[in-house]
N, C-alpha and C positions, 0 to 999 in steps of 0.2 A: 504493500500500500504506500503511495507517495506521501511525503511529509507535507501536510497542508498548514503547518504552523508558521507564524512569523519567526524571525530569529529571536533567540532567548533574551538578548539585551533589550529588544523592543518590548517583549512580553513583560519582563520584570519592571521596566520603566512604566508600562501601563498599569501594573499592579501597584506601584508606588503612588501613581497619580489617581488611583481609583477610577480609571478611565472606562466608562461604560460603553464607549464606542467599540470596544473589543468583545462585547458580550456575544457569546456563541462561537467566537473564533478560537478561544482556548480556555482551558480550566487549569487552575493552579492547585497542586497538592502539597501539603505541608508535612514534611517528614516527622517533625517533632510532635505533632498533634494527631496525625493519622487522618486528617480531614481534607476535603478538597472544596474549592470555592470558585466563585465567579471572579473575573478581573476587577469588578467594581465593588467587591465585598468591603464593608466598612470596618471589619475587624482589623486589628493591628497587623501591619505588614511584616511578614517574617523575613529573616535574613536570606540573602541570595543562596547561600549554600544549603539552606533547608527546604528548598522548593523544587518541585518537578512540574513540568508542563505537559498537558494532554489535550488532544483535539476534541474529546467528548467525555461526558460523564461515565459512559460505559468503560472507557479505557482506565479511568481513575478507579472505578469500582473493582475492575478486574485485577488491579494492583493492590487491592486491600484497603483502599481509602473509603471513608464514609462521608456522606454529604454534610456540608456546613449547615447549622441551624440558624445562622444569621442571614445568609444570602440565598439559601434554598436553590442550589444549582441544578436540580433535576428537571427544570422546565425553562422555557424562554424567559428572559427578563422582560417584564411588562405583560406577560401572558395573563389573560383574563383569569382571575382567581375563581375557584369554584363557588364561593359565596356570592359572587356578583353575577354569574351566568344566568340564574333564573330571572333576575330583574331585567337584564338586557334582552332576554328572550321575550319577556312580557312587553317591553317597550317596542320591540321590532314589529309587534302586532298592533300597537296603538301608541304612536309617538305623541299624540295630542294630549294625553292625560297629564295632569299636574301632579307631581309627587313631592310632598312636603317632608320635612324632617320627621314629623310624627308618622307619616306614611312609611318612611324607611324603617323606623323603629318597629312598626307593626310587622314588617317583613324580616325582622331580626338583623337589620343592618344599621350600624352606628353611623350617623351622618358624617362625623369627622373622618371616619375611616374611608368612606367612599370619596369624600372631598379630597383627601390626601392622595388617594390612588389616581384619581383623574388629573390632579395637578401634576403629579410626578410623571405620569405616562402620556398625558395628552396636552399638558400645558394650559388646562382650563378646569374650572370646577364642574361638578356633575350637573348643576343647574344650567351653567353656560352651555354645556354639551347638549342638553335637552332643547334649549332655546335655538341653538344652531341647527339642529335637526328640523325643528318646526319651521324655522324661517327658510331653510333650504328648500323644503317641500312647498312652502307657500309661494316662493318665486316661480316654481314650475307651474303651479295652479293658476296664478295670475297671468303668467306669460301666455298660457293657452286658453284664456278667456274667462276665468272665474273672477267675480267681482272682489275688490279688495275687502269689503266688509264681510263677505262670506268666508274668505280665507282667514280673516282675523278671528271670527267666532269659531270656525272649524278647528283652528289651532289652539283653542282654549283661552283666548283673550276675551276679557269681559268688556273692554272698551277699544274702540278704533284707534284712539290716540295712543294708548299703551302699545298696541301692535305696531303702529306706524313708527313710534320712537325707537322701539327695539329693532325693527326692520332696518331703519336708516342707520342705526348705530353699528349693526353687524354687516350690512352690505355696502353702505356708502351712498345709497340712493333711495328715493322714496318708493313705496309699493306701486304707485301708478305709473312708474317708469320701468317696471319689470319687463314689459313687452319688448323694450328696446335693449335690454341688458342680457348679457350672457353670464352664466355661472360656471365656475370651475369648482367641482366638488373635490375636497382633499381628504385623505384618510391616512392613518398610520398602519403600516403592514409589517408584521414581524417576519424576519428571515434568519437563516443560520448565520448571516453576516451582520446581524444587528437590525434595529428598526429602520424602516425606510418610509419615505413620504410619497404617496401616489396622488396624482391629480388626473381628473377625467372630465372631458366634455362629451357632447353627444357623438362626435366623430370618433373618439377613442381616448386612449391613455395619452396624456400630454406631458406628464411629469412622473418620474420615478427616480428618486434620489436618496442617498443615505442621509439619515436625519442629522448626522453630525458634520455634514459637509459644510465647510466655511462659506461657500458661495450660495447657500440655499436661499437666503433672503433675496439675493440678486436674481436668482432663477424665478422666485415668486413674482418679482417685479416685471420680469420679461414676459412671463406667462400672462399677467394681467394686461400688459401692453399689447402683446400679439393678438390676444383674443378679445380685447376691449371688454374684459370680464372682471368680476369680483371672485375672490377665493373664499369659499364657505365650507366648513367641515360638514361632512354628510356622506351617505352611501351613494353608490352609483352602480348601474348595471354592469359596467366594465370591470369593477373591482373584483367581483366574484370569479370571473374568468381569469383575471390576472393572478389571483391567489391560487386557484387550482393549477394553473400552468407553472407557477413558481414552485409549488410543492412537487410537481412532477419533475421539474428541472433539477431541483436539489436532491431528489431521490434517485436521480440517474435514469429517469424514464422518459425524458423529453429532450430533443435536440433543437427544436425550433419553436418559436412562439407565434401564435396566430391571433392573439388579442389585438383588436384594432388600435392603431396608433395615430396620433395627430401631432406633427412636429414642424410647425411653421418656422421659417428662418429665411436667410438669403438663399438665392438659387444655388450658390456654391455649397452652402452648409447642407442643404437638403440632398444634394448629389453625394456629398461625403457620407451623410448618415444613412442614405439608401445603400451605398456601396458597402458600408460596414456590415450590413445584414447579409451580404454575399460571402462573408468569411465564414467558412464552415466550422462547426464545433470541433475542437481539437487542433485547429490550425491557427497560425499567427501570421501577421504581415508586418513589415517595417513601414515607417511613414513614407519612405520613397516608393516602396512597392504599392502602397495604397494610392499614392499620387499617380503612379503609372497606370494603375487599374482604372483611374478616372480619365485617362488620356491626357493628363496634365503633369508630366513628370517633373516640371520645374516648380510645382506648387507645393513642395514638401512642408514648408513652414505654415502655409495656409491650411493644409490638411491637418497639421498638428493643432492649430488653433480651433478648427471646426470640431475636431475630436474632443477637445477640452470643453467646448460649448454644448456638447450633447447633454440633453436633459432627461434622457430615458435610459438609465443604466441597465446593464445586463441584457435587456431585450434588444436594444441597439448596442451591439457588443464592442464598444470602443476599447474594452479591456484586451481585445485580441490584437491590438496594434502595439508593437514593442519597438525598442531602439534597433538601429541597424546592426549593432554589435550583439544583439540578442538579449540585452539587459532590459529589465522592466523599468519603464519610465512613464511619467505623466499620467497619473490616475487620480481623479478628484476624491475617490473614496478611500485612498491610501494604497500603497503598494502591497501591503499584506493582503488586502482584499483581491487585488489583481492577481497575486500569486495563487490565492485560494481558488479563484474562478478558473484560471488556466489549468491548474493541476486537477481540479474537479472535472473539467471538460476533457482533459487528456485521458483521465481514467475511464470515464463513462462514454466518451464519444465513440470509441471503437466497439463498445459492447452493444450499443443500440442503433448503430448505423448499418 
């Protein structure tokens, strides 16, 4: 089995920094205690000579280590906890209902607990999440002909002014302008490489980035500009297909993605991004080879810039472009992720092609 781990110096520094961007990439086992943890575990950092690194919980368990009771490394970080699943299932059938703190307590959920979980994993409170879902759906209803007042009352608001104020605060425009506005729904998706942020419009997936990428805010701004749209948290029909295909990809059962994509850009950028999808799984190209494939062998630097501007990671596989000398260079998600993806594809590409 190929080594899918970053180098040990990088991993130990991530452990020192409690760096949650490495969640799912490696697990650290502590020889002196016999336990294994996530990279972001808040427990005291052990000395370098007392740790070992493993790519999965199974590997650590097979070496005799037991899971940490502080960071619970047996599941994805941010994974929906069992106590929350029944409530989210209930909401998926009826997002209009109002749920107060007393309603939560009757369901056996402490309000502060759910508030902390949503703030930590989604950057918003539970109530803000509910409002975002209701407003997102209301935009679609109004856009396709429903009256503003009907959307307001159907969303559980007792006054039109309250609905309008919340709507404007979240979307940046008034409800009666919904017909002329486009919405990009955004959602957080868990992967073995850590949390990622997905964006979708009617045409397809328009954003899929690692949530810790430094340029994420700039990508949000570009998406808003390209689509003349507002970004609102919420579900979208394309997300389910995206999640399914990602699961198949990481399980080694899929070599191509068929989820619809929407990637506006300059004519040259679109040519580069389209050509990236012609690089087969398990293969790589240099930037000069990619430029030659486009029929513009002199445009190596422009190709590199367009690769860096790709907003749909993994699916538009810019990770398959490497340096001329064969070294891994230039990946917004971090070179350890690029290494993981290439070794994963090399391992499974020949099996399922």
